[in-house]
C-alpha positions in Angstrom: -0.1 0.1 0.1 2.8 2.4 0.8 4.4 1.7 -2.4 1.1 2.4 -4.4 0.9 5.6 -2.5 4.2 6.7 -3.4 3.7 5.9 -7.1 0.3 7.8 -7.1 1.9 10.6 -5.3 4.8 11.0 -7.7 2.4 10.6 -10.5 0.3 13.5 -8.9 3.4 15.8 -8.8 3.9 15.2 -12.4 0.5 15.9 -13.5 0.5 19.0 -11.5 3.7 20.2 -12.9 2.5 19.7 -16.3 -0.6 21.4 -15.7 1.0 24.5 -14.1 -0.6 24.3 -11.0 2.3 25.7 -9.1 4.0 22.5 -7.7 7.7 22.3 -8.5 9.5 24.9 -10.6 8.2 24.8 -14.1 6.8 27.8 -15.7 5.3 28.4 -19.1 6.5 31.0 -21.7 4.2 34.0 -21.8 2.0 34.2 -24.7 2.8 37.1 -27.1 0.5 40.0 -27.1 -1.8 40.5 -30.0 -0.5 42.4 -32.8 -2.9 45.0 -34.3 -2.4 47.4 -37.1 -5.5 49.3 -38.4 -6.1 48.9 -42.2 -6.7 52.1 -44.1 -8.4 52.4 -47.4 -4.9 53.3 -49.0 -3.8 49.8 -47.7 -6.8 48.3 -49.4 -6.1 50.0 -52.6 -2.3 49.0 -52.4 -1.8 45.9 -50.1 1.9 45.8 -51.1 2.5 49.0 -49.4 2.2 47.4 -45.8 4.3 44.5 -46.5 8.0 44.7 -45.6 10.8 44.0 -48.0 11.6 40.4 -48.4 15.3 40.8 -48.2 17.2 39.1 -45.5 19.4 42.3 -45.2 16.4 44.7 -44.8 17.2 46.4 -47.9 14.5 48.0 -50.1 12.8 45.6 -52.3 13.2 45.6 -56.1 13.9 48.9 -57.8 10.9 50.4 -59.8 10.9 51.0 -63.5 9.4 53.8 -65.1 6.7 51.7 -66.7 6.2 50.0 -63.4 5.7 53.7 -61.8 3.3 54.7 -64.4 1.3 51.4 -64.2 0.8 51.8 -60.5 -1.1 55.0 -61.3 -2.9 53.5 -64.2 -4.1 50.6 -62.1 -5.5 52.9 -59.5 -7.3 55.4 -62.0 -10.3 56.7 -60.4 -9.4 55.5 -56.8 -10.0 58.3 -54.2 -7.8 56.3 -51.5 -4.8 58.9 -52.1 -6.8 62.2 -52.5 -4.6 64.7 -50.6 -1.7 62.2 -50.3 0.1 62.9 -53.6 3.6 62.6 -52.1 2.7 59.3 -50.6 1.2 58.3 -54.1 4.4 59.0 -56.1 6.6 57.3 -53.4 4.6 54.2 -53.5 4.4 54.3 -57.4 8.3 54.5 -57.5 8.8 52.1 -54.5 11.0 54.7 -52.9 12.7 54.4 -49.5 13.0 58.2 -49.3 10.1 60.1 -47.7 9.3 63.7 -47.9 6.6 65.4 -45.7 5.0 67.0 -48.8 5.4 67.6 -52.4 6.8 71.1 -51.8 9.5 69.6 -49.3 10.4 67.0 -52.1 10.6 69.9 -54.6 12.9 72.0 -52.3 15.0 69.1 -51.3 18.4 68.0 -52.6 16.8 64.6 -53.7 17.4 65.1 -57.4 18.1 68.0 -59.8 15.2 70.5 -60.4 14.4 71.2 -64.0 11.9 73.8 -64.9 11.5 73.1 -68.7 7.9 72.1 -69.9 8.7 68.8 -71.2 9.5 66.4 -68.4 10.6 62.8 -69.4 8.3 59.8 -68.8 8.1 59.0 -65.1 9.5 62.3 -64.0 8.3 63.8 -60.6 6.3 66.9 -61.9 5.6 69.8 -59.2 3.0 72.4 -58.9 2.9 75.3 -56.1 -0.9 75.0 -55.5 -0.8 75.1 -51.7 1.3 75.4 -48.7 2.3 71.6 -49.3 2.5 71.7 -53.0 1.4 68.9 -55.5 3.3 66.1 -57.5 2.4 63.7 -60.1 4.3 61.6 -62.6 4.7 62.5 -66.2 3.7 60.4 -69.1 6.4 62.0 -71.4 3.7 63.3 -73.8 2.7 66.5 -71.9 0.4 64.6 -69.4 0.5 63.4 -65.9 -0.8 60.7 -63.6 -1.7 62.4 -60.1 -4.1 62.5 -57.3 -6.7 65.2 -56.8 -7.8 65.0 -60.2 -11.5 65.8 -59.3 -10.8 64.2 -56.0 -9.4 60.9 -57.6 -6.3 59.4 -59.2 -6.3 60.3 -62.9 -4.6 61.3 -66.1 -4.7 64.8 -67.3 -2.8 67.4 -69.2 0.3 68.9 -67.3 -1.4 72.4 -67.3 -4.6 70.9 -65.4 -2.9 72.1 -62.1 -2.0 76.0 -61.6 1.4 77.4 -60.8 3.8 74.6 -62.3 7.2 74.5 -60.7 9.2 72.0 -62.7 10.2 68.3 -62.7 12.9 65.9 -61.1 13.8 62.5 -62.4 11.7 59.7 -61.0 13.7 57.1 -59.3 13.4 54.4 -56.5 16.0 55.9 -54.3 
């Protein structure tokens, strides 16, 4: 009987440890907290914008091409998700790591040479001084631009659709 009691007692302690009831010194790893990030309309319009680069070195993903940047806008033609966020839209279109607070900050920055000619090349950033924040779109290379805020949407219009043209800078993925 004593032998049976000892086996049951040993078994009971083992079960208690496994169940985490406080017997012995076993502890369980704490569960990670839930991760939550709100999804915005812009994220829905461009799900890749919230995905991290897939490089093991945490480098920026693939460099964008002129055609890819133009296609980014073309694929969102009519979308209202980026209205008022022109600088963000051109940054995402070009898959840029460089962030600017506004279009006018981008224009005034040392990020690319400023040109004031009226014939920006395809994919160039085109700037206007329409507010304290400015405005930016991408040139189609034929006198037109892809931009946000075209009647409240992404659209393709003449370069002269917006007032107070400033100039252009070469488009790039830096």
